[in-house]
N, C-alpha and C positions, 0 to 999 in steps of 0.2 A: 205482618209486622216484623221489623228487623230488630233482633236482640244481639248484643255482644255475647252474653251468656245469661243463663237463668239459674240463680242460686236457690230460689224457692220455686215450688211447683206453680206453673203459670198456665192458665187455660188458653188453649188455641183451638181453632175450628178445623175440622177436616174439610179440605177443599175437594178431594177426589179420592176414590177407591178403585183400584184395579185388581181384577182376579188374575193371579199368576198361574196357579194350578189348582188341583182339587182341594188343597188345604192351605194355600198361601195367598195372601193379599198384600198389595202395596198401598200404603196410606200417604197421600200428599197433604201436608198441613199448611195452614195459612200463617207461616212463620219462617223467618230466616235466622240463622245462627252463624257466628264466626267459628268455623270448625274445619277440620281436614280429615281425609279418609282414614278410617280405622277408629275414630273416636265414637262415643256412644252417648245416648241420652237415657234418662229414666222417665218412663211413661207411667202416669198414675191415674187410676180410676178411683175417685173418692169413695170412702167407706168400703173399699174392696182390697186393692193391692197395688203395688208398684213394681215394674219390671224393666230390665235394661234392654235396649235395642240398638244395634249398630245403625249408623246413619248411611242411608243410600245416597243422600244428598243433603246439603245444608241450606241451599237456596233454590227452591223452598225445602224446608225440612221434610224428608221423605223416609219412611220406615217400611221395612218388609216384616210382616208378622205371619208366622205359621201357626195354625190352629193345633196346639199341642197340650193345652191345659185350660183351666178355668179363666185365667186372665185373657188369653188370646181368643177364647170362645166369645167372651164379652166384646172384645174389640171387633171381632168379625160380625157382630150384630149391629155395629155402628153404621150410620149413614152419613153422607156429606151434609155438613152443617152441624153435626154433633161435635162435642168437645172432648178433648183429652188434655190432661195436665202434664207439662214437661219440666224437667230439670236438666241442666247440662249446657254445653257438652262436657264430657269427662274423659279422662284417660289419655294415654299416649297412642297415637295412630301410626300409620306408615310414613316413613320419611325416606324417600328414594334418593341416594347420593347421585350427584351429577355423573359420576364415573360409571354408573350402571346404565348401559345402553341396550342390553339384551335381557329384558326382564320377563319372567314367567309369573303370571298371576294364577294361583291355584285355589279353586273353591270347591268345597264339598257341601252338598245340600244347600241350606240357606246361608252358608258361609260366603256365598257369592255376593251378598249384599254390599259390604264395604269395597269389594274388589271392582265392582262395576264403576263406582265413583273413582277409585284409584286409576282404573284403565283410562277414563276420560281425561285425567290429568297427565297421563304419560304418552298419549298418542302423538303429541307434539314435542315431547322431550326425549324419548328413547328412540333408538334406531329400529328396534324390533320389540314388539310387545306380543306375547303369546298368552292367551287365556285358556286355561284347562279347567273345564267344568265337569264335576263328577256327581253321580247320583246312583241310587240302587237300580232304578228303572227309568225309562223314558218319561213316564208321567210324573216322576219326581224332579225332573230337571227344572231349573229356575234361571231365568234371565238369559238363556242361551241366545234367543232371538235379539235381545238388546245388545249383547256383545257383538253379534254378527253385523250389526249396522254401523259399528265404529270403523272409521277408515283406517287402513293400513294395519289393522289388528288381526292376528291369526287366532281363530277359535278352534279348540279341540274338545270334543265331548267324549266322556268315558262313562259307561254304565256297567254295573256289575252283572246284569243279566243279559247283556248284549242286545238290548232292544233299541239302542241308539248309539252311534259313534263307535268308538273302540270298545272291545270287550275287556272289562277289568276295572281297575281303580285308577285314580289320578296319578299315582306313582308309576303305573305302567306306561302312561302317556308321557310323563316327564323324563323318565330315565333315558330314552333314546336321545332327547335333546341335550341332556347333560353329557352323554357319551360323545355327541358331536361337537360339544364345546360352544353351543350357541345360546347359552344362558349364563349370565354373570350375576344374577340376583333372583332369589325366590321370595315371593310375597304371597302369603296364604292365610286362609281362614276356613275353619271347619271343625269336625270332631277331633277330640284329643288324639285318638289313634292315628288318624290321617296326618295330623301335624307332627306327631312323634316320628312317623315313617319319613316324612319330608325332611325333618331335621337330620335324620341319619343319612339320607341321600345327599343332602347338602354337605355334610361333613365328609362323606365318602368322596365327593367330587370337588371339594374345596370351594363350594359356592355358598356365599353368605345367605342366611335366611332371615326374614322378618315374619313372625308367625303370630296371628291373632288368636289367642286362646279363649274359648268360651268358658264362662263360669256363671254361677248364680250370684249376682251382685245385689246387695241390699242397700248399703248407704251411698255408694258411689264416690266416697271421699276418703277411703282408706282407714276407716275407724273400726268397723265391725269385724273385719277379718274373714268374712264368709267366702270371699273369693281367693283365698290364699292358694298359691300354686308354686311349689318348689322354692319356697322362700320369698316369693313375690306376692304382693297384694295387687291383683290384676286390675282393679278399678283405678288404681293410682299409678302403679309401675307399668301396667299394660293398658288394654288387653294385648297390644302388640309388643312382643319381646324379640330382641335381636339375638 
């Protein structure tokens, strides 16, 4: 079913569940939303809890959920045909200026979720799209094979233990591209430490960044203040900050 937005929790069925790695699954839902890459929804399990998730896609609504706590464990027990309740979309997502023709999409861990959608919007817009995907080990990598199927997109993998791709972090893979001057915009999502390092790199090389900051969001509409970050309420002002 297609919705412009969902102000109140609305039940939708799970159409498909895909196993991504040993602790992450992708959930395809029987719903469509008017949204754009970088926005998020609140997923609710009645009588239990509600959590925020970046959109992997809006048509159909697709969520990547990593098993890291009680809510995600319950979601991982779901089967196609079961229901989850959604609110959203919320927040400010990525907005790529037309002037940015050589973009680097940098994702750490499950931060790749909104970037895969962003990549699909840019392959026909930008002259060069480079996806840099980072993880601690090869078994922690997510969506690398999905990015690799996108035409004209260059995929670079970095693992901290040297089990796949380059040895090191995403910043180690990005720096040479900045030095060569082949990046005019950085778009990233991942842990705060990674984003802070990317922000410094962008400032050092004079390349603008749009960074999606992870936070524990409760209300989704800027009231509770649980997601405050450096003076910003991320559920309202972000999660993508320029």
